[in-house]
C-alpha positions, 0 to 999 in steps of 0.5 A: 505469495500471500494475501492481506485483506484490509478492511475498514467498516464505516457507517454506510459501507466501508473499504475492502482491499485484497493484496496478493504479493510476494518478495524477492531479494537482490535487485530490481526487475526491469519493469519496477518502481524504485521506492528507496535505495534498493527497495523496489515495487513490481506491478502485476502483469495485468496492470493497474490504474496509475493511482492504485500503483502510486498508492501502493508505492506510497505504502512501500515508502512508509516502511522503506527505511526499515526494509533497507536496514533489514535487507541492505542488499535490496528487495522487490515487493511484487504485487501479484494482484490487487482486488477490491469491490468498487463499492467499497474502495478508495485508492488510498486503501491500497497504501493501507493494504500494502502497509499491513502486508509489509508489517505482517510479512517482515514483523515491522512495527506499525507505521501509524497509517490508518483510516477513520470515518469523519461523520461531520464531513461524511467521508473517510479520513486517512492519516499517514503516521507523519509521512506526507503522500506525494499522490494527489487526493482522489476527487471523491474527497 
């Protein structure tokens, strides 16, 4: 297991997510989400909100082809815990935490995903490096 701490500081607060995850190779567990070919996402036994699970899956998808090329026999990225202060959280940040965790764990190049603060609109602006999320934006936007 290893914890990745995603942080982004905005002018009036920020985003903070701690992602604790581990990898097991070969095949998917019975209760996992297939992301791409033999790339799976296992969720914690304690459960998650659906939006958090969907954005974590999108974070894996950002690197799914590279992971598939690296380990064609397959792997499971198992989320052990996803922790965040409610005051500094948007569910999209879980995708960025997964992106960072995967880059660090597998020495992958950056996906191009990121976040900035749009002062004109007074909100966080997420970018996905050319990928298009299939998760609806949260109502906080």
